[in-house]
N, C-alpha and C positions, 0 to 999 in steps of 0.2 A: 828423690834419692837421698841417701846419706852422703858422706864425703865421697866425691866423685873423681875429679880430674887429677888430684895428687897421685892416686894409685894408678890411674889410667894413662897418664902422660909421663910421669917422672920416673926415672930409674931409682927404685928403692935399693937400700943396701943389700948386697948379695949375701951378707952374713946370715940372713934369715932363711936362705934357701934350704939348707940342710935340715933345719928345724921343721920347716913346712913340709918337706918331703917325708921326714921320718914320722910325722904325725898323720900322714895320709892326706894332708892338705885340706882337711875339712873340719870346720868348727861349727857347722850348722847344728842348731838345737831343735829345729822344728821338723815336722814330717818331711821326708825328702821326696823329690820327684821320682826317685827310684821305688818308692813305696806306693805311689798312686796306682789305683786299679784302673786299667784301661780296657775298653771294649772296642769292637770293630768299628772303625770310622773310615775316613778317606785314606788314612795311612794304612797300607797293607803289609802283611807279613813279608819279610825279605828273606828268602832262603839262605842268602849269604851271611846274614846277620843273626838268624835264629839260633839261639843257644850260645852265641858268642858274648864275651864279657867286654864291655866298653867303659872306660873310665872317663867321666865327664868333669871338667874343671870349670872354675870361674874365678873372677876377682872378688873382692870383698865389699862391693857396693850393690845396692838393691837391683839395679837394672841388669848387671852381669849375673847375679844370682838367679834372677827371673829367667834370663836366657838359658842358664844352665838347666833349670827345671823344665823348661820347654823342650830342651834337647833330650833330657832323660825320659820324659814321657813319650816323645816321638820314637826313641830307640826301643822302649818297651813295647810300643804298639807294633814296631817292625819285628819284634820277636827276640830282641837282644836282652841280655842280662846287664844291668847297669851298676857301676860303682860310683857313688857320689863323692866327688872330691871338689865340690864347690866351696866358695868362700876362702880362697887362698889370699893371704895377706900380701899385697904389693904386686905391682905390674911385672916386675922382673921375676919374682917368685913364680907367678902364674905362667909367664912365658917359658921359664926354665923347666917347669913341670911338663909343659907340652913338648919342648925340644928333647927332653930326656926320655919321654915315653911313659913317665909316671902318670901323665894324663894323655888320653887319646885325642880328645876334642875339647875345644873351648872357644868362646866367642872373643873376637878382637875388633878393634876399631882401625879403620884404614889410616887415619892420621897418626895414631899411636904406633902402628906398625912401621910407617914411613919415617917418622921423626925419632921415636924412642928406640926401636929395635934395629932399624936399618940406617940410623944415624944421618939422615938427611936434614939439612938446615931449613930449606924452603919447601913448604907444602905445595902440592899441585892444585890450583884453584878450579878444578873441574872434577866432579864426583866420580864419573866413570873413568876418567884418565888416571885419577889418583888410585882408584881400586885396581885398575889394570897394571899400573906400575908396581904397586906394592905386592900384588899377587905374583907377578912375574919374578921380581927380584927375590922375594922371600922363598919361592920354590927353588930358584937357582942356587941360592946361598945356603938355605937351611932345610930344604926339602919340605917346607910347610905348604900344605895345599889350602888355598882360600876358596871356600864355597861361595855361592851367590851372596852379594851384599844386600842389605836391607835398605829401603828408601829413607829410613830415619837418619837424621844427622844430629848426633849428640855432641854439639859443639858449644862454645861460649855464645852468649847473647846478652844484650842489654835489655832489661825489662822495665816496664812502667805500669802503673795501675790502669785498668781499662778505661775508667772514667777520665783520667788525665790525658791518656792517649787521644781520646776523642776531643776533649776540650782544647788541647794544644795542637791537634791535627798532626800527630806524630805517627809515622808508619815505618820510617827507615832511620838508620844511623845518620844519614845525611841530614834528615829532618832534625835530629838531635843536635848536630853540629850547628845548624842555623839557630836553633832554640838557645843554645849556649851563648850565642852572640847577642840575641835580642832579650833574653831573660836570664842573665847570669845568676841572679839571686835564687832562682828556682832550680838551677842546674846542679842539684846536690846528688851525690852518688855514694852508694855503699858497695865496697869491693872487698874481695878476699885479699889478704896481704900478699899472697903469691902473685895473683893476677895483677895487683897494683904495680909490681916491679918487673914483670916478664915482658920480653920483646913481643911475644905473640899475645900479650895482654894489653893493659891500659896504655903504657907508653907507645907501643906500636899502633894501637887503635887511634889515639889522638893525633899521631903524626899522619896516618893514612887519611884521616877525615878533616885534618886542619882544625882540630878543637883545642882550645886553650881554657881549661877549667881551673879556677883558683884552687890552690892546695887546701884552703880552708873548707872548700865544698866537698872534699872527698874524705870519707870515713872508711877505715879498714876494719873489718869485723869477720867473725867466723862464718862459714858457709851458710848454716841455717839461719843466722841472724840477718844475712843479706835479704832473704825472702820476706821475713816478718817485718823488717824495718821498711823495706820498699812498699809493702802492703799498707803499713801504717801511714807512711808519707810524712812523718814528723822530722826525722833526722836525714832522710834521703828520699828523693822522688824517683830515682833510678837505681837499678841494681844489676850486678853481673850475675847471670844465672847460667844453667845448663839447659839446652833447648828441649830435652825430653823429660825434665823433672816434673813429677806429678804435682808439686806445689804451685806451679805456674797457674794452672787452671783453677786449682782449689782456692787460691788466694786472689783470684780474678786479676791476674797480671797478664800482660801481653808482651811479646818480644818484638823488638824493632828489627826489621830486615837489614842484614849486613849487605847492603846494596853494592858495596865495593869489593865484596868477597875477601875481606881481610882475614877472618878467622879460618884456621885449618878445617878441613872436612873430616868428620868422624862417623862414617857409615859403619855399622856393625856387620860382621860376617862370621860365620862359623869357620874356624881354622882346624885343620886336621894334621896330626903328626905324620911325617912322611912315610914311615914304615906302616903305620896303621892305614893310611890312605892307599898304599900299594896292596895291602892285604884285603881291604874292604873298599873297593872303589865306589860302591853305592853310597857310602857315608857322605861323600861330597855333594850329593844331590838329594839325599833323604829329606832334608829340611827346607828345600827350595820353596814349596808351597806355603810353608809357615813364614819363612823369611820375607816373601813377597808382601805379606800383610802387615809387616812391622814398620809402619810409618811413625812420624813424630806423635800424632794424636794417640795412636794405639799404645805406644810405649809410655806416654804420659799417663794414660788411664791405668795401665797396669802398675806403674810405679806408684801412682796415687793410692791405689788400693792397699799397697803394702805400707808405704811411708806415712800416709795420712790416716787411713782407716784401720791400720794395724792388722791386716789380714796376712796369714802365712803365705810366703811366696809360692810354695808348692801348690797350695790350694788355688791361688790366683791363676797360676799357670794352667792347672788342670781345668778350671772353670772356663777359661778362655779357649782352650783346645777343644772342649766339648761344644761350646757355643759356635765355634767355627766349623764343627763337623769333622775335625781331624781324628777324634776318638769319640767313643760312646760311653 
């Protein structure tokens, strides 16, 4: 993916909301999921949606845009007319577009909903319970309906090269904590500057796992550089990554299991504007078969095709939908 968690987790300035909405919230330059030709597949025409216009939004990073395209294609297959409002800049802008009704549906992450939008400090360290809590409270407070959550969890992780993980026998962050004590010179890390200072980032992680890494061993760099430098292994052997990023597999990195469940859980789910959900109840279940297939490996592969191989997100989404039999 491109830049990810800044827009997904942090409240961006609300001053941009009016600009985003006035421009239709879309700056996509490639063919849209709304333009994809769909044939009959496992997604059937829905009489309640046929001929209705549904506006689909997304945030401005690859995975969110991909999910937006999957949604537009599914809606077209169900008979709806789709308005493409993907690629909205900033989490707050995207959220406000959904709340205002400028966008009818968009994908959100459970951790983002709980922490950023509902203002909770502590995440719930259980995927199902976190989903249930955020879905219940968001519906009660904002009338937002959360559809089924995907099994994927796009959270933070610590990555290392595959060969070094095997050589050093590293599978979990607890293994890394032990490694730091026995091999301090090799315990070098590349981190984003934000992650390096956040309580749900490096400071909290080291406290939770009892790690004490020399300051000289830590380099703060841009998001993309974390991946390339971790793969090179010259300035850092470990790096902070996002678990569904396509560069992980492409660069032959592996992520260490967060065995103490320190990081918040970020399961993606389709969210529906309250008025829209009341008008079209089937929207909340239309994508369930698609959502069920979106695990970490699948999202990594889809993200990789866009970010590494340079394929248009709309085409990647359509090809996958056809392969899965959702459309023909």
